[in-house]
N, C-alpha and C positions, 0 to 999 in steps of 0.2 A: 504494500500500500504506500501511496505517496505520503511523504512527511513534509508538509509545506513549510516554507520559510516565512517568518514575520519580519517585515521592515517597520520599525517603530519610528514614525516621523515625529519630529519635535519642532525645532526652529530651523527646519530645512525643507520647506514645503515646495519641493521641486523634483523633477525627474532627471534633468541634465546635471552632470557632475555631482551625483549623489553616490558616494562610495558604499553606503549601506545597501542601497538598492542594487548596485552592481554586484555586490557579494551575494545577495539573495538570488539574483538571476543566474549567477555562475553555478549555483547548486543544481540547476536544471530541474527544479521542482516548482509546483505552484507557489505564487507569492501572495501573501496577505499584507496589504498596506493598512497600518493601524495608526490612529491618532488618539491620544488620551488627553482629555481636558482635566488636569489635576489641580484642584483648588483645595485639596485636603491634606496632602503630605506636609509634615512639619517643616517649616522654614521656606516653603515654596511661596513666592509672592504672587498674590492674585493679580490678574491683569487689570489695567486701567480701562476706562470706557472706550477710548479711541482705539486701543489695541484690540479689544474684543470685537469692535466693528470690523477692523481689518482682518482679524483671524477668521471671522465668519466667511467673508468673501474669498479669502485665500484658500480655505478648505473647500469651498464650493468649486473653485477653479481647479484645484488638485483632483477632486473627485471626478470632475468631468474629463480631465486628461487621462486619468487612470482607466475610466470606463472606455474611452476610445481605444485603449491599448489592451483591453481584455481583463481588467481587474476592477475591484471595487474598493473604495475607502471605507474601512470599518472604524466607527466612532464609538468610543467608550468614555465615560465620565467617572471620576473617582480617584482614589489612590492609585498612582501609576504602577507601583509594585504589584498591587492586587489585580489591577485591570490587565496588565500584560500577562501575568501568570494564568489568569482566567482564560484569556484567548489562547494561550499555549495549550492548555488542557482541552478546551473546547475543540480546537482544530487538530490536535495531535501533532503540533508543530515540532519539527526536528531542529530548527535553528531560529535564532533571533538576532537581528542586526540593527545597529543604530549608529548615528554619528554623535560624537562626544559633546557633552555639555561641560561647562567650566565653573558654574556657580557651586558654592559649597553644598547646600542641601541637595541640589540636583545630582552632583557627582556622588554623594553618599547613596542616594536612591539607586543610581545606576550600578555602583560597585556592589551593593547588597544584592540586587537582582541578578547581576552577572554571576556572583558566587552561588546563589541558590539554584539558578537554572542549570549551571554546569554540574552541580552536585546531583541533579536529577537526570543527567545524561543529555541535556540539550546543548547544542552548539551555540555559543554566544561570542560575538565579536563586535568591537566598536572601532570607529574610524575618525580620521581628521577630515571634517567637512566644513567647519565654520570659521576656522582661523588659518592663516597662512603659515604660522609657526606655533608649535605646541608650547605651552607655558614652561614646561620643564626642560625645554631645549635651549632656552635663552637665559644666560646667567652671567654675572660679573666674574672677574678673575678669581674672586674669593668664593664663588659659588652661590652668592645671594642674588636676589631679584634686583632689577633696576628700578630706581626711583626718579630718574631723569630721562626724558624722552630721547634726546639726541644720541647719547651713547647706546640706549636701548635699540634704536632703529639702526644704528651703525652695526651693532652686533647681529641684528636680524639679517641685514643685507650681506653680512659676511658668511651666513649659512648658505647651503645649497639653495638654488632658486626654487620657489614653490612649484609643485608638480603641475603638469598639464591637466586641464579639466577633462573629465570623462564625458564621452558622448551620451546623448539622450537615447534611451532604449526605444526601439520601435514597438516592441510588445512587452507587456507585463502580464503574463498568464496567471490568472487567479484560479482558486479551487472551484470545483463544480458547485460545492455548497459552502459559501463563505460564512464565517461566524456572524451571529446577530449583531446589528449595529444600531446605535442611537440615531434619531433623526436630527440633523443639524439644526433645523428650525426649533426643535424642542429645547435647545440649550439656552435660548434667550440672550444671545450675544449682541443682537441689534437693539438699539435704543427705542423705547416706546414710551408714550405718555410723559414728556413729549419726544418726538423724533427730532433730535438735534443734529443729525448726521447729514443734512442737506449739503453743507459746504464740503464735507468729506467726499460725498458722492460726486460733486462737481469737480473736485480737484484730483481724485485718485482713481485708478483702476488696479486693485490688488490682483496678484496672481503671477505665475511664472511668465506667460507670454508678454504681459505688460512690462515686466522687469527687463526682459530681453530687448523689447522695443525701446525702452527708455535708455538702456545702455548704448544701443546703436545710435540713437539720436544725440546723446551727450557726446559721444566720441566724434561724431561727424559734424555737429553743429556748435557745440559749446566748449569743448576741451581747449581749443586754441586760445580762448579768451579767459580760461579759468584762473590762471595765475594773476592776470591783470585785474579782473573784475569780480573775483569771488567774494570780496568783502563788501561789494555794493549790493544791497538787498533788492534794488530795482533792476539790476542788470540781467537777471535770469541766467547767470553763468554757472550756477552750482549744479551738481549732478542730479539731485533729487532721487538718488539711489538709496538713501539711508533706510527707508522702510522696507525696501526689497531685500537689502542685506540683513536687516534685523530679523525678518521672517524667513530668510534663507531661500527666497524665490529666485535669487541669483547668488552664486557662490563667490567668495572673494577670489578664488582661483580664476574663475572666468573673467571677473573684472580686471584682475591683475594682468593676465596674459593678453587680453584684448586691448589693454591700455598701453602696455610696454611698447616702446618704439613709436608711439604716436606723438607728434609734436605737441609740446606743452604738458606732457603727462607727469613730469617730475613732482610738481606740487600736489597734484591729485593723488599720486601713489603715496606720498608722505601722509596724506589724510587717512589712507587705509592703514598706514603704520600707527597713527594715533588711535584708531579703533583697536588695533592689536594691543597697544599699550594699555588701554582701558581694560580689556579682557584679561590680560596677564596680571594686572593689578588686582582685579577681582579674584582671580584664582588664588593669589597669595593672601588677600584680605577679604574673606567672604562677607564681612559685615560692612562693606563699603557704603551701603545705603543708609546706615544708621549710626556709624561711629566715625569720628574724625580720624583720618589716616595719620595726621600729625597730632599726637596726643596732647601737645601743649595747648591746642585749641579747646581741650576739654575745660580749661579754666576760663574760657570766654563767657562773660556774664551777659547773656542775651536779656535785654529789657523785657518787661512784661508785654506780651503780645497785644497789639492794638488791632482787634478784628476788623475794624473799618479800613485800616491801611492794607491789610492782607486782601480783603475783598476788592478794594479799589485796584490793587495790582492784578488780581486774577481776572477782573472784568475789563481791564484796559481803561480805567477811569482815574489815573493818577494825576492828570494834567500835565504830564511830561510827554510831549508828542511822540518821540521814538519809542518809548516804553509802551505807551498805549497802542501804537500801531502794531508793535510786535505781539502784544498779548491778544489783540483782536484777530490778527492773522492766525495765531495759534488756535483760538476758539473756533474760527470758521473752517480752517483747513486741516487741523491736526498736525501742523508743521510750522516751523519758524526758521527764518534765515539764521545761519550760525552766528554771524556777527551780532545780530539783534538778540539772539539767545544770551550771549555774553553780557550785553548791555542790560537786558531786563533782569538777569540773575544778579548782576552787580548792584543794581538799584534796590532789589529786595533785601539783599544781605547787608549792604553797606550804607545805603541811604535810609532805608526803613528799619535797619537793624533787626531783621527777622531771620531766625535760624534757617540756614540753607536747607535743612531737611523739609521745611514747609514747602519751599519752592520745588525741591526734587519730587515731592509727592504730587504736587499739582501738575508738573510736567509728565510724571508717570501716568497720570490719569488722562491727560489731554493730547499727548503726542502719539501719532501712529508709529513712530520709530523708536519709542522709548524702550531701551533694553536694560538688562540688569547690570551691565557694566558701564556703558557710555553715559547713561543718565546721571547716576550718582558720581561717577568719576569727574565729569565736566562740572557738576555743581561744586564739588570739593575743590576743583581747580580754581574756579572763580572766587570761592570763599577764602582761599588761601590755606585750607586745611588738608589739601590732597597732595598727590604725587606731582612733582615738577610744577607746583602751583604758582599761579600769579601771586606775587607778594601782596599781602593784605592791603598795603598802602597804595597798590595800583587800583584805583577806583575809576571805573569807566564813567566819564561825564557824558550823559546822554545828549546834551546839547552840542558838545564838541564832536561827538561821534556822528550826529546827524549832519553837521556841517561838512564833515570830511567824507562820509560814505553815502549820504543822500543829499547832496548839495542843492539839488533842484526841488527837493521835497516830494519827489515822485512816489516813493514808497509810503511816506507818511500820508500823503494825500489819498492814496488808495485805501489805507487801512485805518486811519486814526478815527474817523467818525466825528464826534463832538469836538469842535475846535475851541470852544469857549470855557473849558474846564480850568479852574484855578489849580495850580500845583498843590498837592497835599503836603509837601515838605519843601524846605529851602535846600537846594543842592549843596551850597557851600556850607551851611550850618551842619547839615547831616554828615557831610564828608568829614568835617572836623570832629564831630562826635564819634564817628567810626574810628578815626585815627586815635583818639583818646582811649577808646575801649581797647584797641589793639595794644597800646602802650601798657595797659594793665596786664594783658596776657604776657607780654615780653618780660615785664618785671617779675611776674610770678613763675616764669619758666626757670628750671634749675640751670645754674651756670656750670660749664665744663671746667675741669681743673687741669 
């Protein structure tokens, strides 16, 4: 009797360059494509609202593509360890394959499941599909992890070049009687009462085919201007690939190899390196979303929260034009230009003196590309508490940033909305208050002898 292989899809919702899928096809047995929505396992962070919207449509796209090739996507909800074992038993599977995850709780789940299944005689293997360089392969001369980007990326580039991407399979033969599956519609991933996702629908098309189209468009139309114009939010020079990479609808290997050699690719490939740096940092510091990487910032005395200030920031009603434009772009599209992300984050942390974790949580809920590494990593970078962080005294002045990167007010004019709002704080006064608070942290930090 056939012993089907299970491919456990996670943040790799694609058929092309999917090492786990290739391993299953190489067994020459029927393939069961499985996705588990795990909101129960200890430490696994529930998805935000925008991410849930994207996931629904990405799974629908993957299911359609699998069906075209002879298989079905099996959906299960619950503890991943329990759900995968249940499908193994139901199907009499002889092998389970997946592409590796790098968060602490997820890695623990995978390691435990791999050990248990192997003890029961099931073949299990995991593969590198989400990062160009495995976190345990990049280390300093003393064997520790890197805390500064430039030497980290130099060390990565000194390693063998990332492997070539794998071709997309023409067929994915499924079993005659696939295991029972949940209905995607029953998961309630889409917003209702109200349906706030109209802007997301206008802006994005989730799924692997859209990811490949966007990559081709970027390489042919935008990459040449990337280094010159990527900091200008109205220029349209950014790749817009971040949600597709976050959900694995295109692999970093595909992006890398299709970009290398194209004029102007250097700066863009370095941004892929920054993504790698974030994930390597999370691998070594699993509590990145909740704890300061630089522990001296534990002494930072955040003032009592002013809910009105936080709400004004969230809704784009601070009276600071560039901040409000960015926050409204985020609310409408589930995305924000990277330069503006830095400005809005700096304003929250250093002008409003609100704990960076509040902002990280809001972005987690509203960004379609929020992932477990880049989102907290970049927030800690702005706050000054993270790896290779911007010094705390580097405070992005949103007025100067607007003059430099949106000199004609094009971006602000598109997104700001109400132009008559009074600023909720004085930029100079709040900057000075932030610097004084940082002096207290420095004075409290232990001195080296």
